[in-house]
Every structure is written in structure tokens, then in C-alpha cells.
Backbone as CSV, one residue per row, in Angstrom:
resi,resn,N_x,N_y,N_z,CA_x,CA_y,CA_z,C_x,C_y,C_z
1,MET,5.304,-3.062,-21.958,5.530,-3.510,-20.588,4.868,-2.542,-19.621
2,ASN,4.160,-3.076,-18.640,3.487,-2.258,-17.651,4.328,-2.135,-16.383
3,LEU,3.985,-1.142,-15.561,4.701,-0.956,-14.301,4.485,-2.134,-13.357
4,GLU,3.311,-2.767,-13.434,3.019,-3.883,-12.532,3.946,-5.074,-12.754
5,ALA,4.598,-5.135,-13.920,5.496,-6.246,-14.212,6.903,-6.023,-13.670
6,LEU,7.201,-4.825,-13.177,8.555,-4.529,-12.713,8.957,-5.240,-11.421
7,PRO,8.080,-5.340,-10.415,8.530,-5.926,-9.137,9.113,-7.322,-9.244
8,LYS,8.690,-8.114,-10.223,9.216,-9.476,-10.327,10.699,-9.500,-10.686
9,PHE,11.194,-8.418,-11.288,12.613,-8.363,-11.629,13.482,-8.026,-10.422
10,TYR,12.850,-7.623,-9.321,13.591,-7.327,-8.099,13.594,-8.508,-7.134
11,SER,12.918,-9.588,-7.488,12.847,-10.765,-6.628,13.687,-11.888,-7.216
12,PRO,14.453,-12.614,-6.397,15.248,-13.731,-6.923,14.349,-14.857,-7.395
13,LYS,14.729,-15.463,-8.497,13.957,-16.559,-9.060,14.603,-17.890,-8.705
14,SER,13.770,-18.873,-8.438,14.275,-20.197,-8.089,14.758,-20.916,-9.352
15,PRO,15.720,-21.815,-9.228,16.217,-22.541,-10.410,15.153,-23.479,-10.968
16,LYS,15.226,-23.692,-12.248,14.268,-24.555,-12.931,14.844,-25.963,-13.007
17,LEU,14.343,-26.856,-12.153,14.904,-28.200,-12.048,14.050,-29.195,-12.832
18,ASN,13.918,-28.974,-14.128,13.228,-29.936,-14.988,13.818,-29.839,-16.393
19,ASP,13.318,-30.691,-17.285,13.854,-30.733,-18.645,13.038,-29.895,-19.618
20,GLU,12.190,-29.002,-19.094,11.368,-28.172,-19.964,12.221,-27.064,-20.571
21,THR,12.075,-26.855,-21.883,12.855,-25.835,-22.578,12.314,-24.460,-22.247
22,PRO,13.168,-23.519,-21.823,12.687,-22.168,-21.527,12.242,-21.444,-22.786
23,ALA,11.385,-20.439,-22.599,10.881,-19.673,-23.743,12.011,-18.886,-24.387
24,THR,11.997,-18.867,-25.716,13.045,-18.155,-26.469,12.433,-17.164,-27.444
25,GLY,11.256,-16.655,-27.124,10.589,-15.719,-28.018,11.353,-14.415,-28.123
26,SER,11.241,-13.768,-29.270,11.973,-12.519,-29.500,11.388,-11.348,-28.728
27,VAL,10.118,-11.503,-28.247,9.479,-10.396,-27.538,9.883,-10.364,-26.072
28,ALA,10.550,-11.378,-25.582,10.936,-11.424,-24.176,12.043,-10.424,-23.898
29,LEU,11.936,-9.762,-22.747,12.931,-8.776,-22.344,13.867,-9.391,-21.314
30,THR,15.139,-9.135,-21.487,16.110,-9.601,-20.506,16.173,-8.617,-19.344
31,ILE,16.865,-9.028,-18.275,17.009,-8.147,-17.112,17.773,-6.882,-17.502
32,SER,18.762,-7.025,-18.382,19.519,-5.856,-18.844,18.618,-4.876,-19.590
33,ASP,17.708,-5.410,-20.417,16.769,-4.537,-21.134,15.872,-3.784,-20.170
34,VAL,15.393,-4.500,-19.153,14.484,-3.882,-18.177,15.210,-2.809,-17.371
35,MET,16.447,-3.089,-16.953,17.199,-2.103,-16.186,17.480,-0.849,-17.012
36,ALA,17.794,-1.037,-18.305,18.027,0.110,-19.180,16.743,0.915,-19.371
37,ALA,15.617,0.207,-19.513,14.327,0.890,-19.659,13.982,1.678,-18.400
38,GLN,14.299,1.116,-17.242,14.024,1.827,-15.998,14.861,3.102,-15.893
39,GLY,16.093,3.042,-16.346,16.931,4.241,-16.321,16.366,5.348,-17.195
40,LEU,15.842,4.992,-18.361,15.256,5.994,-19.243,13.980,6.574,-18.647
41,VAL,13.148,5.707,-18.064,11.913,6.188,-17.432,12.229,7.068,-16.231
42,GLN,13.259,6.697,-15.483,13.663,7.481,-14.314,14.077,8.898,-14.720
43,SER,14.692,9.029,-15.891,15.130,10.353,-16.347,13.975,11.195,-16.873
44,LYS,12.914,10.551,-17.376,11.801,11.294,-17.969,10.633,11.485,-16.997
45,ALA,10.396,10.510,-16.109,9.265,10.571,-15.166,9.755,10.125,-13.796
46,ALA,10.627,10.936,-13.209,11.267,10.548,-11.951,10.265,10.431,-10.818
47,LEU,9.365,11.400,-10.679,8.424,11.390,-9.556,7.480,10.195,-9.624
48,GLY,6.902,9.949,-10.790,5.973,8.826,-10.921,6.649,7.489,-10.708
49,PHE,7.880,7.367,-11.199,8.617,6.118,-11.036,8.988,5.895,-9.572
50,ASN,9.416,6.952,-8.877,9.739,6.840,-7.453,8.503,6.512,-6.630
51,LEU,7.370,7.095,-6.995,6.126,6.814,-6.275,5.734,5.345,-6.405
52,PHE,5.828,4.812,-7.615,5.437,3.416,-7.815,6.371,2.458,-7.092
53,LEU,7.676,2.671,-7.195,8.629,1.782,-6.526,8.474,1.843,-5.014
54,ALA,8.189,3.029,-4.488,7.978,3.152,-3.047,6.688,2.458,-2.624
55,LYS,5.655,2.570,-3.433,4.384,1.911,-3.115,4.522,0.405,-3.120
56,MET,5.358,-0.129,-4.001,5.592,-1.564,-4.067,6.581,-2.055,-3.017
57,GLY,7.166,-1.136,-2.232,8.119,-1.527,-1.197,9.508,-1.833,-1.728
58,ILE,9.814,-1.378,-2.928,11.112,-1.659,-3.545,12.170,-0.659,-3.086
59,GLN,11.775,0.590,-2.931,12.733,1.599,-2.510,12.120,2.469,-1.412
60,ASP,12.951,3.262,-0.782,12.518,4.132,0.301,11.582,5.214,-0.249
61,PRO,10.498,5.542,0.465,9.554,6.539,-0.057,10.029,7.984,0.052
62,GLN,11.158,8.225,0.686,11.589,9.612,0.906,11.802,10.390,-0.390
63,PRO,12.438,9.810,-1.453,12.556,10.581,-2.707,11.209,10.984,-3.292
64,ALA,10.223,10.095,-3.188,8.887,10.421,-3.700,8.242,11.517,-2.866
65,ILE,8.402,11.451,-1.543,7.831,12.481,-0.666,8.499,13.827,-0.914
66,ASP,9.804,13.816,-1.152,10.511,15.064,-1.457,9.953,15.703,-2.734
67,GLY,9.635,14.883,-3.721,9.047,15.417,-4.949,7.669,16.017,-4.717
68,LEU,6.886,15.389,-3.842,5.567,15.930,-3.512,5.687,17.225,-2.718
69,VAL,6.699,17.322,-1.869,6.916,18.566,-1.108,7.219,19.720,-2.051
70,LYS,8.061,19.496,-3.050,8.385,20.538,-4.026,7.137,20.972,-4.793
71,TYR,6.287,19.999,-5.120,5.054,20.332,-5.842,4.109,21.132,-4.955
72,ALA,4.016,20.758,-3.671,3.135,21.483,-2.743,3.603,22.914,-2.533
73,LEU,4.916,23.115,-2.449,5.449,24.460,-2.260,5.263,25.330,-3.498
74,ALA,5.168,24.708,-4.662,5.005,25.469,-5.907,3.548,25.819,-6.205
75,LEU,2.606,25.264,-5.440,1.193,25.541,-5.674,0.858,26.982,-5.289
76,ASN,-0.065,27.546,-6.033,-0.517,28.924,-5.771,-1.717,28.866,-4.829
77,ASN,-1.431,28.645,-3.549,-2.477,28.533,-2.537,-2.346,29.691,-1.556
78,GLY,-3.434,30.453,-1.412,-3.385,31.635,-0.564,-3.160,31.331,0.904
79,VAL,-3.720,30.230,1.386,-3.561,29.869,2.798,-2.121,29.490,3.094
80,MET,-1.495,28.743,2.192,-0.105,28.348,2.392,0.836,29.547,2.314
81,LYS,0.522,30.503,1.442,1.406,31.654,1.270,1.432,32.557,2.491
82,LYS,0.386,32.509,3.297,0.334,33.350,4.487,1.230,32.828,5.614
83,LEU,1.668,31.574,5.493,2.548,31.003,6.508,3.981,31.483,6.303
84,GLY,4.758,31.411,7.369,6.163,31.742,7.259,6.918,30.702,6.464
85,GLU,8.145,31.032,6.111,8.923,30.121,5.265,9.151,28.772,5.949
86,ARG,9.516,28.798,7.231,9.753,27.549,7.953,8.461,26.785,8.174
87,ALA,7.395,27.498,8.537,6.098,26.847,8.766,5.547,26.267,7.472
88,ARG,5.795,26.964,6.346,5.328,26.457,5.050,6.049,25.170,4.679
89,ALA,7.340,25.088,4.960,8.089,23.869,4.650,7.615,22.705,5.523
90,GLU,7.372,22.947,6.813,6.873,21.893,7.695,5.477,21.448,7.290
91,MET,4.640,22.401,6.888,3.281,22.055,6.471,3.300,21.248,5.176
92,ALA,4.156,21.636,4.234,4.246,20.910,2.965,4.694,19.472,3.199
93,LEU,5.642,19.269,4.112,6.098,17.919,4.421,4.988,17.101,5.064
94,CYS,4.238,17.710,5.984,3.132,17.016,6.652,2.064,16.595,5.653
95,LEU,1.680,17.509,4.767,0.649,17.201,3.773,1.139,16.182,2.747
96,ALA,2.412,16.258,2.377,2.967,15.313,1.400,3.015,13.904,1.978
97,GLN,3.383,13.760,3.236,3.421,12.450,3.871,2.024,11.841,3.942
98,PHE,1.031,12.654,4.281,-0.339,12.139,4.341,-0.839,11.755,2.951
99,ALA,-0.547,12.590,1.953,-0.984,12.292,0.588,-0.338,11.010,0.069
100,TYR,0.939,10.800,0.379,1.604,9.569,-0.058,0.981,8.358,0.629
101,SER,0.674,8.465,1.921,0.053,7.349,2.634,-1.297,7.002,2.025
102,ASP,-2.044,8.021,1.609,-3.334,7.781,0.963,-3.143,7.141,-0.400
103,TYR,-2.144,7.596,-1.150,-1.876,7.043,-2.482,-1.408,5.590,-2.412
104,ALA,-0.554,5.266,-1.436,0.008,3.917,-1.325,-0.935,2.939,-0.634
105,ARG,-2.088,3.377,-0.223,-3.046,2.530,0.487,-3.679,1.520,-0.473
106,SER,-3.893,0.292,0.003,-4.540,-0.744,-0.797,-5.298,-1.684,0.139
107,ALA,-6.032,-2.629,-0.462,-6.794,-3.570,0.350,-5.898,-4.530,1.114
108,ALA,-4.647,-4.698,0.676,-3.721,-5.622,1.334,-2.852,-4.941,2.377
109,SER,-2.921,-3.630,2.482,-2.061,-2.918,3.426,-2.720,-2.829,4.791
110,SER,-1.963,-2.366,5.753,-2.463,-2.206,7.119,-1.963,-0.876,7.661
111,CYS,-2.620,-0.393,8.683,-2.234,0.877,9.288,-2.282,0.743,10.805
112,GLU,-1.658,1.690,11.453,-1.611,1.663,12.912,-2.992,1.916,13.492
113,CYS,-3.347,1.139,14.491,-4.645,1.303,15.152,-4.611,2.601,15.952
114,HIS,-5.498,3.543,15.603,-5.491,4.831,16.294,-6.218,4.781,17.630
115,HIS,-6.891,3.670,17.912,-7.563,3.531,19.203,-6.563,3.248,20.319
116,CYS,-5.536,2.438,20.010,-4.520,2.095,21.010,-3.156,2.668,20.659
117,GLU,-3.083,3.460,19.544,-1.838,4.062,19.082,-0.766,3.019,18.782
118,GLY,-1.206,1.851,18.270,-0.275,0.805,17.861,0.266,-0.049,18.995
119,LYS,-0.191,0.136,20.212,0.332,-0.619,21.358,-0.371,-1.960,21.546
120,GLY,-1.571,-2.100,21.053,-2.322,-3.349,21.215,-3.119,-3.411,22.492
121,VAL,-2.832,-2.521,23.421,-3.558,-2.476,24.699,-3.930,-1.027,24.991
122,LYS,-4.965,-0.865,25.814,-5.410,0.455,26.243,-5.425,0.502,27.767
123,ARG,-5.001,1.599,28.314,-4.994,1.791,29.762,-6.317,2.430,30.189
124,VAL,-7.067,1.693,31.017,-8.381,2.133,31.495,-8.459,1.907,33.001
125,ARG,-9.405,2.572,33.623,-9.627,2.416,35.066,-10.734,1.402,35.298
126,ARG,-10.418,0.372,36.062,-11.354,-0.700,36.358,-11.312,-1.048,37.847
127,GLU,-12.388,-1.660,38.301,-12.434,-2.152,39.683,-11.673,-3.473,39.770
128,VAL,-10.685,-3.526,40.633,-9.822,-4.693,40.772,-10.025,-5.294,42.163
129,VAL,-10.247,-6.602,42.196,-10.437,-7.317,43.467,-9.067,-7.715,44.001
130,LYS,-8.759,-7.296,45.220,-7.482,-7.593,45.865,-7.696,-8.642,46.952
131,HIS,-7.072,-9.804,46.763,-7.135,-10.865,47.756,-5.880,-10.826,48.623
132,PRO,-6.010,-10.640,49.926,-4.817,-10.579,50.789,-4.106,-11.913,50.943
133,GLY,-4.827,-13.027,50.676,-4.205,-14.340,50.824,-4.115,-14.822,52.255
134,VAL,-4.834,-14.173,53.163,-4.842,-14.555,54.585,-6.239,-15.047,54.941
135,LYS,-6.302,-16.190,55.594,-7.590,-16.771,55.945,-8.304,-15.885,56.960
136,GLY,-9.565,-15.625,56.671,-10.373,-14.803,57.549,-10.381,-13.332,57.205
137,VAL,-9.552,-12.909,56.271,-9.515,-11.508,55.850,-10.207,-11.398,54.496
138,ASP,-11.223,-10.569,54.440,-12.006,-10.422,53.217,-11.228,-9.664,52.136
139,ALA,-11.603,-9.946,50.897,-10.996,-9.248,49.753,-11.539,-7.830,49.656
140,THR,-10.732,-6.952,49.096,-11.137,-5.562,48.909,-11.173,-5.230,47.420
141,ILE,-11.969,-4.224,47.123,-12.108,-3.787,45.723,-11.544,-2.376,45.598
142,ARG,-10.609,-2.210,44.663,-9.990,-0.916,44.420,-10.118,-0.548,42.942
143,VAL,-10.188,0.735,42.703,-10.222,1.251,41.324,-8.799,1.584,40.918
144,GLU,-8.271,0.843,39.927,-6.906,1.029,39.481,-6.856,1.142,37.958
145,GLU,-5.741,1.636,37.493,-5.510,1.731,36.047,-4.854,0.444,35.567
146,VAL,-5.520,-0.247,34.642,-5.026,-1.527,34.149,-4.961,-1.484,32.632
147,GLU,-4.255,-2.461,32.051,-4.156,-2.581,30.598,-5.194,-3.562,30.086
148,GLU,-5.938,-3.132,29.066,-6.978,-3.959,28.460,-6.658,-4.184,26.999
149,LEU,-6.953,-5.380,26.524,-6.712,-5.693,25.115,-7.590,-4.816,24.231
150,CYS,-6.987,-4.220,23.220,-7.741,-3.360,22.312,-8.719,-4.205,21.499
151,LYS,-9.976,-3.838,21.535,-11.010,-4.608,20.849,-11.003,-4.354,19.341
152,HIS,-10.507,-3.221,18.924,-10.554,-2.878,17.501,-9.504,-3.633,16.684
153,CYS,-8.302,-3.818,17.254,-7.236,-4.515,16.524,-6.930,-5.889,17.087
154,GLY,-7.590,-6.281,18.185,-7.351,-7.600,18.774,-5.975,-7.756,19.384
155,GLY,-5.356,-6.650,19.783,-4.030,-6.717,20.393,-2.881,-6.693,19.404
156,LYS,-3.161,-6.593,18.109,-2.100,-6.598,17.090,-1.427,-5.233,16.946
157,GLY,-2.137,-4.182,17.256,-1.584,-2.847,17.090,-1.780,-2.272,15.707
158,VAL,-2.191,-3.096,14.753,-2.456,-2.651,13.385,-3.806,-3.190,12.946
159,ILE,-4.435,-2.488,12.036,-5.719,-2.913,11.493,-5.637,-2.931,9.974
160,SER,-6.392,-3.803,9.355,-6.390,-3.913,7.904,-7.153,-2.753,7.283
161,THR,-6.677,-2.294,6.147,-7.347,-1.205,5.443,-8.428,-1.717,4.496
162,ALA,-8.615,-3.033,4.421,-9.629,-3.590,3.525,-11.026,-3.191,3.987
163,CYS,-11.915,-3.023,3.047,-13.299,-2.653,3.347,-13.959,-3.742,4.177
164,ARG,-14.723,-3.340,5.169,-15.356,-4.307,6.057,-16.537,-5.022,5.399
165,ASP,-17.155,-4.379,4.406,-18.320,-4.987,3.768,-17.944,-6.030,2.719
166,CYS,-16.894,-5.749,1.927,-16.520,-6.658,0.840,-15.201,-7.371,1.087
167,SER,-14.550,-7.105,2.219,-13.271,-7.733,2.582,-12.195,-7.509,1.518
168,GLY,-12.240,-6.348,0.863,-11.215,-6.009,-0.109,-11.485,-6.500,-1.518
169,ARG,-12.603,-7.171,-1.760,-12.895,-7.706,-3.095,-13.523,-6.674,-4.029
170,GLY,-14.150,-5.651,-3.481,-14.788,-4.636,-4.307,-16.236,-4.929,-4.630
171,VAL,-16.687,-6.162,-4.400,-18.084,-6.534,-4.627,-18.623,-7.171,-3.356
172,ALA,-19.889,-6.951,-3.097,-20.539,-7.495,-1.902,-21.818,-8.218,-2.304
173,LEU,-22.336,-8.995,-1.396,-23.560,-9.765,-1.657,-24.780,-8.854,-1.603
174,ASP,-25.583,-8.903,-2.660,-26.838,-8.164,-2.701,-27.919,-9.047,-2.079
175,ARG,-28.251,-8.784,-0.833,-29.149,-9.672,-0.087,-30.571,-9.675,-0.655
176,LYS,-31.084,-8.515,-1.075,-32.450,-8.460,-1.591,-32.585,-9.248,-2.892
177,ARG,-31.675,-9.057,-3.814,-31.740,-9.775,-5.095,-31.391,-11.253,-4.911
178,THR,-30.568,-11.563,-3.937,-30.250,-12.963,-3.652,-31.486,-13.690,-3.160
179,GLU,-32.253,-13.067,-2.266,-33.488,-13.684,-1.780,-34.540,-13.775,-2.881
180,LEU,-34.527,-12.802,-3.802,-35.506,-12.800,-4.886,-35.235,-13.895,-5.902
181,HIS,-33.957,-14.080,-6.296,-33.603,-15.049,-7.343,-33.243,-16.423,-6.783
182,GLY,-32.929,-16.499,-5.514,-32.575,-17.787,-4.924,-31.140,-18.210,-5.177
183,VAL,-30.319,-17.360,-5.784,-28.901,-17.639,-6.040,-28.113,-16.414,-5.603
184,PRO,-26.841,-16.598,-5.233,-26.045,-15.435,-4.808,-25.888,-14.418,-5.937
185,VAL,-26.191,-13.162,-5.641,-26.074,-12.067,-6.600,-25.112,-11.031,-6.016
186,GLN,-24.084,-10.717,-6.785,-23.089,-9.754,-6.328,-23.419,-8.359,-6.856
187,LYS,-22.993,-7.347,-6.109,-23.152,-5.954,-6.515,-21.904,-5.170,-6.130
188,LEU,-21.752,-4.013,-6.736,-20.624,-3.148,-6.399,-20.744,-2.689,-4.951
189,CYS,-19.664,-2.811,-4.223,-19.685,-2.451,-2.804,-19.992,-0.961,-2.655
190,GLU,-21.010,-0.653,-1.870,-21.424,0.728,-1.684,-20.508,1.470,-0.717
191,ARG,-19.888,0.752,0.189,-19.047,1.424,1.181,-17.754,1.962,0.565
192,CYS,-17.090,1.144,-0.267,-15.797,1.544,-0.833,-15.888,1.931,-2.301
193,GLY,-17.062,1.789,-2.933,-17.206,2.144,-4.345,-16.507,1.201,-5.289
194,GLY,-16.236,-0.055,-4.843,-15.585,-1.050,-5.691,-14.074,-1.049,-5.597
195,LYS,-13.476,-0.169,-4.790,-12.015,-0.125,-4.662,-11.477,-1.251,-3.788
196,GLY,-12.258,-1.689,-2.825,-11.800,-2.716,-1.890,-11.226,-2.136,-0.613
197,PHE,-11.086,-0.830,-0.569,-10.569,-0.156,0.618,-11.067,1.284,0.610
198,ALA,-10.991,1.914,1.757,-11.436,3.293,1.887,-10.232,4.221,1.988
199,ARG,-10.403,5.450,1.584,-9.339,6.439,1.683,-9.085,6.794,3.147
200,LEU,-7.912,7.317,3.388,-7.590,7.764,4.744,-8.514,8.910,5.134
201,PRO,-9.091,8.858,6.330,-9.940,9.981,6.747,-9.122,11.248,6.927
202,THR,-9.628,12.342,6.377,-8.894,13.611,6.459,-8.836,14.152,7.881
203,THR,-9.652,13.589,8.783,-9.585,14.035,10.175,-8.221,13.736,10.788
204,LEU,-7.574,12.659,10.327,-6.234,12.346,10.821,-5.235,13.418,10.398
205,ALA,-5.370,13.884,9.155,-4.477,14.935,8.685,-4.766,16.250,9.398
206,ARG,-6.031,16.487,9.699,-6.388,17.748,10.366,-5.781,17.817,11.766
207,ARG,-5.703,16.684,12.442,-5.076,16.676,13.769,-3.600,17.052,13.673
208,GLN,-2.916,16.534,12.665,-1.505,16.857,12.499,-1.307,18.316,12.101
209,VAL,-2.220,18.828,11.274,-2.110,20.216,10.836,-2.360,21.171,12.007
210,GLN,-3.303,20.818,12.875,-3.607,21.682,14.016,-2.449,21.776,14.997
211,VAL,-1.562,20.793,14.986,-0.358,20.893,15.821,0.554,22.005,15.299
212,LEU,0.623,22.145,13.967,1.457,23.182,13.366,0.756,24.536,13.356
213,VAL,-0.581,24.514,13.188,-1.374,25.758,13.169,-2.489,25.609,14.205
214,PRO,-2.225,25.922,15.464,-3.240,25.708,16.525,-4.516,26.513,16.318
215,ASP,-4.421,27.727,15.752,-5.599,28.580,15.584,-6.210,28.453,14.186
216,MET,-6.108,27.281,13.574,-6.612,27.068,12.222,-8.137,27.137,12.205
217,THR,-8.690,27.820,11.221,-10.142,27.919,11.055,-10.624,26.888,10.036
218,ASP,-11.952,26.719,9.979,-12.525,25.790,9.000,-12.241,26.244,7.574
219,TYR,-12.240,27.541,7.342,-11.948,28.054,5.995,-10.518,27.706,5.590
220,GLN,-9.579,27.871,6.505,-8.187,27.546,6.198,-8.020,26.063,5.890
221,TRP,-8.772,25.217,6.584,-8.637,23.777,6.373,-9.230,23.368,5.023
222,TYR,-10.494,23.724,4.770,-11.167,23.235,3.567,-10.673,23.938,2.304
223,SER,-10.385,25.231,2.384,-9.949,25.962,1.194,-8.441,25.928,0.989
224,GLY,-7.721,25.527,2.007,-6.273,25.521,1.895,-5.657,24.145,1.996
225,PHE,-5.551,23.623,3.207,-4.783,22.402,3.433,-5.479,21.151,2.884
226,ALA,-6.792,21.029,3.062,-7.505,19.861,2.520,-7.472,19.861,0.994
227,ASP,-7.559,21.030,0.406,-7.493,21.132,-1.055,-6.119,20.719,-1.569
228,ILE,-5.066,21.075,-0.828,-3.712,20.685,-1.234,-3.547,19.177,-1.164
229,ILE,-4.117,18.541,-0.149,-4.031,17.081,-0.027,-4.659,16.416,-1.247
230,ASN,-5.842,16.880,-1.652,-6.505,16.296,-2.823,-5.680,16.507,-4.092
231,LEU,-5.058,17.665,-4.213,-4.215,17.927,-5.379,-2.975,17.038,-5.378
232,LEU,-2.412,16.791,-4.203,-1.224,15.938,-4.117,-1.559,14.490,-4.462
233,VAL,-2.691,13.998,-3.969,-3.089,12.619,-4.279,-3.355,12.472,-5.778
234,THR,-4.033,13.460,-6.358,-4.271,13.433,-7.805,-2.962,13.472,-8.580
235,LYS,-2.017,14.262,-8.085,-0.698,14.348,-8.727,0.020,13.001,-8.700
236,CYS,-0.129,12.264,-7.600,0.512,10.950,-7.497,0.026,10.011,-8.593
237,TRP,-1.293,9.952,-8.784,-1.834,9.047,-9.798,-1.501,9.530,-11.209
238,GLN,-1.460,10.831,-11.418,-1.096,11.361,-12.733,0.352,11.043,-13.077
239,GLU,1.240,11.194,-12.107,2.644,10.901,-12.343,2.883,9.412,-12.564
240,GLU,2.155,8.562,-11.849,2.298,7.118,-12.075,1.827,6.745,-13.478
241,ALA,0.698,7.328,-13.899,0.202,7.057,-15.254,1.194,7.541,-16.309
242,PHE,1.836,8.681,-16.066,2.829,9.190,-17.010,4.060,8.285,-17.059
243,ALA,4.479,7.779,-15.889,5.622,6.859,-15.848,5.310,5.568,-16.598
244,GLU,4.089,5.079,-16.466,3.713,3.864,-17.194,3.680,4.116,-18.696
245,LYS,3.213,5.279,-19.095,3.204,5.634,-20.514,4.633,5.652,-21.074
246,MET,5.559,6.250,-20.322,6.950,6.300,-20.756,7.556,4.901,-20.843
247,LEU,7.233,4.031,-19.886,7.769,2.674,-19.892,7.249,1.888,-21.096
248,ARG,5.995,2.086,-21.430,5.441,1.386,-22.606,6.106,1.855,-23.883
249,GLU,6.383,3.144,-23.984,7.030,3.660,-25.194,8.464,3.143,-25.316
250,VAL,9.138,3.003,-24.179,10.536,2.541,-24.212,10.628,1.050,-24.549
251,THR,9.664,0.259,-24.074,9.759,-1.191,-24.195,8.860,-1.751,-25.297
252,ARG,8.236,-0.933,-26.090,7.353,-1.466,-27.132,8.151,-2.095,-28.275
């Protein structure tokens, strides 16, 4: 049994209103079997299991983030060690939250539009024509601050994380080979590398880190905090793979 098969056990199933006989194969797992298997996996691979359930929206991500914070604090990083105890805990939480957001990202997810900060509109200064509504009095033009619809998100406040070139499919149209052969030819999307989405830009994390460390240098960022983010994201995928391995061993 794979981890991808777990979410269906958390969703209610509709009744079967026909005369078709349900499957009675011996390899089928009951809900009780699955719940028992989850308990065993939870005891052996707690972090990976919490990460997967949080990514699927089944449980709150805080237990998974807490596990990443403990891992970040245990890393032997010289830049992190130079911080105070309180600053180190705040930094570990900030980096863990960003790493989890990067790990849980997919082509079907969405994120807050950073152009309008999720509001859907932007406040800009424009020339506004003022009509007094009196006959014989001309209109005047004033420069005022008005709200404009955000062009990047279309007023929704959120934007899709899917790749713009392949629309989340991972493959895009190869125009040169299509014109050469006369039939549509697909190729691996060069923008996202076939994932269907792009990773979170580290510039967003750097802005949050600079709030905690205003005098941060480039060396501190690339050799310290950015390196920790990459290690945390790698840890997320390693723990998920370990949780899946444990689930397969329990349910084989």
C-alpha cells in the first residue's frame, strides 16, 4: 500500500445503489487494517507521516513544522550557532515554515499574490476627473490615491503555482519540431524541469530572515540560512519516502 492511497480512507463514500457484488478479494484491506497500519507507521516514521498528511490537507501542519524546527536546531551550522537562543528558535521556525511551504507546493496549489499582498487590489495614484454636477462649471482633474484591480491575480488575491509554460502538465509543445514534422511534438518543460510547478523563490525567505537579522550579509544567507532551507526540504522528501517504505512493509 502506498501513501497516495491513504486520503481516500478519510473521505466518506457514497452508498452503492445497484445489484453489483462488491469485491471480496483476500488482498483488500479494511478500514480497521488501514488505521492499525497508520498507527504503526506513525510510531516508526512520525515526521514523514505528519508531513504527508499535512500536505494532503488531512491534518494540521503544525506537528510537521515542529519536527522540522527540531531538525533545524540540531544541525551543525556555524551561522545559526552565532545567534542567541531566542533568535535561533525564531529563525528555525521561520526557515521550517518556508521549507514546508516549498515541500507542500504542487501544480494544483495556489499562493498569496505578493504584488497585492492577497488583497486583490493595489493602491496607486491616478488622475481623477471630478465633475461638480453644476451646469456651466467645468470639471477638474486631481491626483488621488485609488484602488486598482491587480493585474497579476485578476483581483482574486491568489495565484496558481502551476508552470506558465506547461500549465502544470510537465510537458510543453516543441514548436520547432512541430513545424518540422507537421504534427504536435511534446517535450519536457524547460521552465519547470517536468515538475509542473516551480519552487518557491528564496528571495521571499530572505525578506523574512532580514526582519530577524537586519544586518545579514550575503555570506550568512548563502552559507547559513539558504543552506538550511535546502537541507530541510531534502529532509521532508526523505522522511516521506521512509514513511512510505514503512507503510509498504506493514501492509504487504
